[in-house]
VEXFI-589171 format. One record per residue (C-alpha): residue number from 1; x, y, z. Coordinates in steps of 0.25 Angstrom, whole numbers, plus 5000, padded with zeros to 4 digits. Each point is the difference from the previous one (the first is absolute). Layout:
<recs>
@k NUM | px X | py Y | pz Z $
...
</recs>
This chain:
<recs>
@k 1 | px 5266 | py 4646 | pz 5431 $
@k 2 | px 4994 | py 4989 | pz 4991 $
@k 3 | px 5005 | py 4999 | pz 4986 $
@k 4 | px 4994 | py 4998 | pz 4986 $
@k 5 | px 5009 | py 4989 | pz 4992 $
@k 6 | px 5010 | py 4990 | pz 5004 $
@k 7 | px 5010 | py 5003 | pz 4989 $
@k 8 | px 5000 | py 5015 | pz 5001 $
@k 9 | px 5000 | py 5001 | pz 5015 $
@k 10 | px 4999 | py 4986 | pz 5006 $
@k 11 | px 4987 | py 5005 | pz 5005 $
@k 12 | px 4992 | py 4996 | pz 5012 $
@k 13 | px 4988 | py 4999 | pz 4990 $
@k 14 | px 5006 | py 4991 | pz 4989 $
@k 15 | px 4993 | py 4987 | pz 4998 $
@k 16 | px 5006 | py 4986 | pz 5000 $
@k 17 | px 4995 | py 4986 | pz 4998 $
@k 18 | px 4991 | py 4993 | pz 5010 $
@k 19 | px 5007 | py 4994 | pz 5012 $
@k 20 | px 5005 | py 4986 | pz 4999 $
@k 21 | px 5000 | py 4990 | pz 5011 $
@k 22 | px 5013 | py 5004 | pz 5006 $
@k 23 | px 4996 | py 5015 | pz 5000 $
@k 24 | px 4986 | py 4996 | pz 5006 $
@k 25 | px 5007 | py 4993 | pz 5012 $
@k 26 | px 5009 | py 5013 | pz 5002 $
@k 27 | px 4987 | py 5008 | pz 5000 $
@k 28 | px 4994 | py 4991 | pz 5010 $
@k 29 | px 5012 | py 5001 | pz 5009 $
@k 30 | px 5001 | py 5015 | pz 4999 $
@k 31 | px 4985 | py 5000 | pz 5004 $
@k 32 | px 5003 | py 4991 | pz 5012 $
@k 33 | px 5012 | py 5009 | pz 5004 $
@k 34 | px 4991 | py 5012 | pz 5000 $
@k 35 | px 4989 | py 4993 | pz 5008 $
@k 36 | px 5012 | py 4996 | pz 5010 $
@k 37 | px 5005 | py 5014 | pz 5001 $
@k 38 | px 4986 | py 5005 | pz 5002 $
@k 39 | px 4998 | py 4989 | pz 5011 $
@k 40 | px 5013 | py 5004 | pz 5007 $
@k 41 | px 4996 | py 5015 | pz 5000 $
@k 42 | px 4986 | py 4997 | pz 5006 $
@k 43 | px 5007 | py 4991 | pz 5011 $
@k 44 | px 5010 | py 5011 | pz 5003 $
@k 45 | px 4988 | py 5010 | pz 5001 $
@k 46 | px 4994 | py 4992 | pz 5011 $
@k 47 | px 5012 | py 4996 | pz 5008 $
@k 48 | px 5008 | py 5013 | pz 4999 $
@k 49 | px 4991 | py 5009 | pz 5008 $
@k 50 | px 5001 | py 4991 | pz 5012 $
@k 51 | px 5015 | py 4999 | pz 4999 $
@k 52 | px 5001 | py 5015 | pz 4998 $
@k 53 | px 4993 | py 5002 | pz 5013 $
@k 54 | px 5009 | py 4991 | pz 5007 $
@k 55 | px 5012 | py 5006 | pz 4995 $
@k 56 | px 4996 | py 5015 | pz 5000 $
@k 57 | px 5009 | py 5004 | pz 5011 $
@k 58 | px 5013 | py 4994 | pz 4994 $
@k 59 | px 4996 | py 5006 | pz 4986 $
@k 60 | px 4999 | py 5014 | pz 5006 $
@k 61 | px 5014 | py 4998 | pz 5005 $
@k 62 | px 5006 | py 4996 | pz 4987 $
@k 63 | px 5004 | py 5009 | pz 4988 $
@k 64 | px 4995 | py 4989 | pz 4991 $
@k 65 | px 4985 | py 4999 | pz 4997 $
@k 66 | px 4993 | py 4989 | pz 4992 $
@k 67 | px 4986 | py 5002 | pz 4995 $
@k 68 | px 4990 | py 4993 | pz 4990 $
@k 69 | px 4989 | py 5004 | pz 4992 $
@k 70 | px 4988 | py 4992 | pz 4994 $
@k 71 | px 4990 | py 5004 | pz 4990 $
@k 72 | px 4988 | py 4997 | pz 4991 $
@k 73 | px 4997 | py 5008 | pz 4988 $
@k 74 | px 4989 | py 4999 | pz 4990 $
@k 75 | px 5010 | py 5000 | pz 4989 $
@k 76 | px 5015 | py 5003 | pz 4999 $
@k 77 | px 5003 | py 5013 | pz 4993 $
@k 78 | px 5014 | py 5004 | pz 4998 $
@k 79 | px 5004 | py 5014 | pz 4994 $
@k 80 | px 4986 | py 5001 | pz 4995 $
@k 81 | px 4999 | py 4986 | pz 4993 $
@k 82 | px 4993 | py 4988 | pz 5005 $
@k 83 | px 5009 | py 4988 | pz 5003 $
@k 84 | px 4989 | py 4990 | pz 5003 $
@k 85 | px 4991 | py 5002 | pz 4989 $
@k 86 | px 4990 | py 5007 | pz 5009 $
@k 87 | px 5000 | py 4989 | pz 5010 $
@k 88 | px 5003 | py 5000 | pz 5015 $
@k 89 | px 5014 | py 4998 | pz 5006 $
@k 90 | px 5006 | py 4996 | pz 5013 $
@k 91 | px 5012 | py 5009 | pz 5004 $
@k 92 | px 5010 | py 5001 | pz 5011 $
@k 93 | px 5014 | py 5002 | pz 5005 $
@k 94 | px 5010 | py 5003 | pz 5011 $
@k 95 | px 5009 | py 5012 | pz 5003 $
@k 96 | px 5012 | py 5001 | pz 5008 $
@k 97 | px 5004 | py 5014 | pz 5004 $
@k 98 | px 5011 | py 5006 | pz 5009 $
@k 99 | px 4999 | py 5013 | pz 5008 $
@k 100 | px 5011 | py 5006 | pz 4991 $
@k 101 | px 4991 | py 4999 | pz 4988 $
@k 102 | px 5005 | py 4988 | pz 4993 $
@k 103 | px 4989 | py 4990 | pz 4996 $
@k 104 | px 4998 | py 4987 | pz 4991 $
@k 105 | px 4988 | py 4992 | pz 4997 $
@k 106 | px 4992 | py 4991 | pz 4991 $
@k 107 | px 4986 | py 5001 | pz 4995 $
@k 108 | px 4992 | py 4990 | pz 4992 $
@k 109 | px 4987 | py 4999 | pz 4992 $
@k 110 | px 4993 | py 4990 | pz 4990 $
@k 111 | px 5000 | py 5005 | pz 4986 $
@k 112 | px 4994 | py 4995 | pz 4987 $
@k 113 | px 5005 | py 5009 | pz 4989 $
@k 114 | px 5012 | py 4991 | pz 4995 $
@k 115 | px 4991 | py 4988 | pz 4998 $
@k 116 | px 4989 | py 5009 | pz 4995 $
@k 117 | px 5008 | py 5005 | pz 4989 $
@k 118 | px 5010 | py 4989 | pz 4997 $
@k 119 | px 4994 | py 4985 | pz 5001 $
@k 120 | px 5014 | py 4994 | pz 4999 $
@k 121 | px 5005 | py 5007 | pz 5013 $
@k 122 | px 4995 | py 4997 | pz 5014 $
@k 123 | px 5003 | py 5010 | pz 5011 $
@k 124 | px 4989 | py 5003 | pz 5010 $
@k 125 | px 5008 | py 5007 | pz 5011 $
@k 126 | px 5007 | py 5013 | pz 5001 $
@k 127 | px 5010 | py 5002 | pz 5011 $
@k 128 | px 5006 | py 5014 | pz 5003 $
@k 129 | px 5014 | py 5000 | pz 5007 $
@k 130 | px 5004 | py 5014 | pz 5004 $
@k 131 | px 5010 | py 5007 | pz 5009 $
@k 132 | px 5004 | py 5014 | pz 5003 $
@k 133 | px 5002 | py 5012 | pz 5009 $
@k 134 | px 4990 | py 5011 | pz 5005 $
@k 135 | px 5008 | py 5011 | pz 5007 $
@k 136 | px 4993 | py 5011 | pz 5007 $
@k 137 | px 5004 | py 5013 | pz 4993 $
@k 138 | px 4992 | py 5009 | pz 5009 $
@k 139 | px 4989 | py 4998 | pz 5010 $
@k 140 | px 4990 | py 5000 | pz 4989 $
@k 141 | px 5008 | py 4995 | pz 4988 $
@k 142 | px 5005 | py 4986 | pz 4998 $
@k 143 | px 5008 | py 4995 | pz 4988 $
@k 144 | px 5000 | py 4985 | pz 4994 $
@k 145 | px 5010 | py 4993 | pz 4992 $
@k 146 | px 5000 | py 4986 | pz 4996 $
@k 147 | px 4999 | py 4988 | pz 4991 $
@k 148 | px 4988 | py 4991 | pz 4996 $
@k 149 | px 5000 | py 4987 | pz 4992 $
@k 150 | px 4987 | py 4995 | pz 4995 $
@k 151 | px 5001 | py 4985 | pz 4998 $
@k 152 | px 4990 | py 4991 | pz 4993 $
@k 153 | px 5004 | py 4985 | pz 5003 $
@k 154 | px 4995 | py 4990 | pz 4990 $
@k 155 | px 5003 | py 4994 | pz 4986 $
@k 156 | px 5002 | py 5007 | pz 4987 $
@k 157 | px 5001 | py 4996 | pz 4986 $
@k 158 | px 5013 | py 5001 | pz 4993 $
@k 159 | px 5003 | py 5014 | pz 4993 $
@k 160 | px 4990 | py 5007 | pz 5010 $
@k 161 | px 5006 | py 5012 | pz 5008 $
@k 162 | px 4997 | py 4997 | pz 5014 $
@k 163 | px 4992 | py 5011 | pz 5008 $
@k 164 | px 5009 | py 5001 | pz 5012 $
@k 165 | px 5004 | py 5015 | pz 5002 $
@k 166 | px 5009 | py 5007 | pz 5009 $
@k 167 | px 4999 | py 5015 | pz 5003 $
@k 168 | px 5008 | py 5010 | pz 5008 $
@k 169 | px 4992 | py 5011 | pz 5006 $
@k 170 | px 5001 | py 5013 | pz 5008 $
@k 171 | px 4989 | py 5008 | pz 5006 $
@k 172 | px 4995 | py 5011 | pz 5010 $
@k 173 | px 4989 | py 4999 | pz 5010 $
@k 174 | px 4995 | py 5013 | pz 5006 $
@k 175 | px 4989 | py 4995 | pz 5010 $
@k 176 | px 4988 | py 4999 | pz 4991 $
@k 177 | px 5006 | py 5002 | pz 4986 $
@k 178 | px 5011 | py 4991 | pz 4994 $
@k 179 | px 5008 | py 4999 | pz 4987 $
@k 180 | px 5007 | py 4987 | pz 4995 $
@k 181 | px 5009 | py 4998 | pz 4988 $
@k 182 | px 5003 | py 4986 | pz 4995 $
@k 183 | px 5010 | py 4996 | pz 4990 $
@k 184 | px 5001 | py 4986 | pz 4993 $
@k 185 | px 5014 | py 4994 | pz 4999 $
@k 186 | px 4996 | py 4990 | pz 4989 $
@k 187 | px 4989 | py 4994 | pz 4992 $
@k 188 | px 4987 | py 5005 | pz 5006 $
@k 189 | px 4988 | py 4991 | pz 5003 $
@k 190 | px 5003 | py 4991 | pz 4988 $
@k 191 | px 5004 | py 5010 | pz 4990 $
@k 192 | px 5013 | py 4998 | pz 4993 $
@k 193 | px 5010 | py 5012 | pz 4998 $
@k 194 | px 4992 | py 5009 | pz 5010 $
@k 195 | px 5012 | py 5003 | pz 5010 $
@k 196 | px 4999 | py 5014 | pz 5006 $
@k 197 | px 4984 | py 5000 | pz 5000 $
@k 198 | px 4995 | py 5008 | pz 5012 $
@k 199 | px 4988 | py 5002 | pz 5008 $
@k 200 | px 4997 | py 5014 | pz 5007 $
@k 201 | px 4989 | py 4999 | pz 5012 $
@k 202 | px 4994 | py 5012 | pz 5007 $
@k 203 | px 4990 | py 4997 | pz 5011 $
@k 204 | px 4992 | py 5007 | pz 5010 $
@k 205 | px 4994 | py 4994 | pz 5013 $
@k 206 | px 4993 | py 5008 | pz 5010 $
@k 207 | px 4989 | py 4998 | pz 5010 $
@k 208 | px 4987 | py 5007 | pz 4996 $
@k 209 | px 4990 | py 4997 | pz 5011 $
@k 210 | px 4995 | py 4990 | pz 5010 $
@k 211 | px 5013 | py 4991 | pz 4999 $
@k 212 | px 4998 | py 5000 | pz 4985 $
@k 213 | px 5012 | py 5003 | pz 4991 $
@k 214 | px 5001 | py 5004 | pz 4986 $
@k 215 | px 5010 | py 4995 | pz 4990 $
@k 216 | px 5004 | py 5007 | pz 4986 $
@k 217 | px 5010 | py 4995 | pz 4991 $
@k 218 | px 5006 | py 5002 | pz 4986 $
@k 219 | px 5011 | py 4992 | pz 4994 $
@k 220 | px 5008 | py 5000 | pz 4987 $
@k 221 | px 5005 | py 4987 | pz 4994 $
@k 222 | px 5011 | py 5003 | pz 4990 $
@k 223 | px 5006 | py 4989 | pz 4991 $
@k 224 | px 5012 | py 5000 | pz 4992 $
@k 225 | px 5002 | py 4993 | pz 4987 $
@k 226 | px 4994 | py 5000 | pz 4986 $
@k 227 | px 4986 | py 4997 | pz 5005 $
@k 228 | px 5000 | py 5010 | pz 5011 $
@k 229 | px 4988 | py 5009 | pz 4994 $
@k 230 | px 4991 | py 4988 | pz 5001 $
@k 231 | px 5005 | py 4996 | pz 5014 $
@k 232 | px 5002 | py 5013 | pz 5008 $
@k 233 | px 4987 | py 5005 | pz 5007 $
@k 234 | px 4995 | py 5009 | pz 5012 $
@k 235 | px 4991 | py 4994 | pz 5011 $
@k 236 | px 4993 | py 5006 | pz 5011 $
@k 237 | px 4992 | py 4996 | pz 5013 $
@k 238 | px 4990 | py 5006 | pz 5010 $
@k 239 | px 4996 | py 4992 | pz 5012 $
@k 240 | px 4995 | py 5000 | pz 5014 $
@k 241 | px 5005 | py 4992 | pz 5012 $
@k 242 | px 4995 | py 4998 | pz 5014 $
@k 243 | px 5007 | py 4993 | pz 5012 $
@k 244 | px 4991 | py 4991 | pz 5008 $
@k 245 | px 5008 | py 4995 | pz 5012 $
@k 246 | px 5012 | py 4997 | pz 4992 $
@k 247 | px 4992 | py 4995 | pz 4988 $
@k 248 | px 5001 | py 5010 | pz 4988 $
@k 249 | px 4989 | py 5000 | pz 4991 $
@k 250 | px 5002 | py 5007 | pz 4986 $
@k 251 | px 4993 | py 5003 | pz 4988 $
@k 252 | px 5007 | py 5006 | pz 4988 $
@k 253 | px 4997 | py 5004 | pz 4985 $
@k 254 | px 5012 | py 4999 | pz 4990 $
@k 255 | px 5001 | py 5003 | pz 4985 $
@k 256 | px 5011 | py 5002 | pz 4990 $
@k 257 | px 5002 | py 5005 | pz 4986 $
@k 258 | px 5007 | py 4986 | pz 4995 $
@k 259 | px 5000 | py 4998 | pz 4985 $
@k 260 | px 4991 | py 4988 | pz 4996 $
@k 261 | px 5012 | py 4995 | pz 4991 $
@k 262 | px 5009 | py 4998 | pz 5012 $
@k 263 | px 4990 | py 4996 | pz 5011 $
@k 264 | px 4989 | py 4991 | pz 4994 $
@k 265 | px 4998 | py 4986 | pz 5006 $
@k 266 | px 4988 | py 4992 | pz 4995 $
@k 267 | px 4994 | py 5012 | pz 4993 $
@k 268 | px 5000 | py 5009 | pz 5012 $
@k 269 | px 5010 | py 5011 | pz 5004 $
@k 270 | px 5005 | py 4996 | pz 5014 $
@k 271 | px 5003 | py 5015 | pz 5003 $
@k 272 | px 4985 | py 5004 | pz 4999 $
@k 273 | px 4993 | py 5006 | pz 5012 $
@k 274 | px 4999 | py 4991 | pz 5012 $
@k 275 | px 4994 | py 5000 | pz 5014 $
@k 276 | px 5008 | py 4993 | pz 5011 $
@k 277 | px 4995 | py 4996 | pz 5013 $
@k 278 | px 5010 | py 4996 | pz 5011 $
@k 279 | px 5002 | py 4995 | pz 5014 $
@k 280 | px 5014 | py 5000 | pz 5006 $
@k 281 | px 5005 | py 4997 | pz 5014 $
@k 282 | px 5014 | py 5003 | pz 5006 $
@k 283 | px 5006 | py 4992 | pz 5011 $
</recs>
C-alpha cells in the first residue's frame, strides 16, 4: 500500500521538503478537524443510546435502520500494515440499512502514515464511504456487492499522487466463514499507474468457549504496475474477542511478508508483526 519513490510510483514513502508556514497551518487545521470529528463521535456515543431507547418501537416498525459504532485501538492496522506508526486511534462510523439488504455508511479513523512518510503533505484523517447490497442466497449464505471509497482529506504538494482510492467488491458470507474480493478502479493508495490492483480476503470468525470468539484471516494485496513485485504482499491475523454487555474487547496478532523496499518508514517495515488491543461499542 505504501510506496518507494515519488518519480517511479508517486509513492506514499517519497520524501519532500519540510513544511512551510502555509502547510503547517493546513496540518494544524487537519488536526483540529480530526479532534472535532472525534468529539462529535464521543458526543453521539453518549446521546444515541438514550435516543435509541425512546425511539425503539418506531424503529422496529421501519424497514430502515440506523446504527453507529465507536472504538479505540492501540494502533490502526489495515491489511497488515500500521497506519498510525504503532500509536492509538479513535474510530467510528454510522450504517444505514434496509430490510431488503441495501446499505450505506461512513467510517473514520485518525492516521499518520501520510505525514510520517511525506512531510510536505498533511492529512490525519481517513474517511471511508461505502454502499452496497447484501442479498440472502440461502438461509445460511449471504452475498455482498458494493463500492467503497477511501478518502484522505488534507493538503498535498504538487506532483504527488493523492492516496484517495475507490474499490468495488463482491463477497460471500457463510455464517462463520467469509470471502471478499476488492478491485481498485484507479490509482491505489498513492501509487500511480496501479488501476486494477486487488485484495482477496478470507476470514473465519467462530465462537470458541465462554463467549470468546476466535478470528483467523489471510489476505493477498496484489498491485499492478512496474513496481508490483515490491508492493504486492500477503497478510494474516489471529485474534480473540469477548462481548461484555455490548462492549467488545479484542486482541489480535498480525503479520505480513511485505518487502522492505516498498514498506519501510523511518527505518522500520510497517508490515512487521503487530499486536493490537481494541474496544468497540455498537449503538
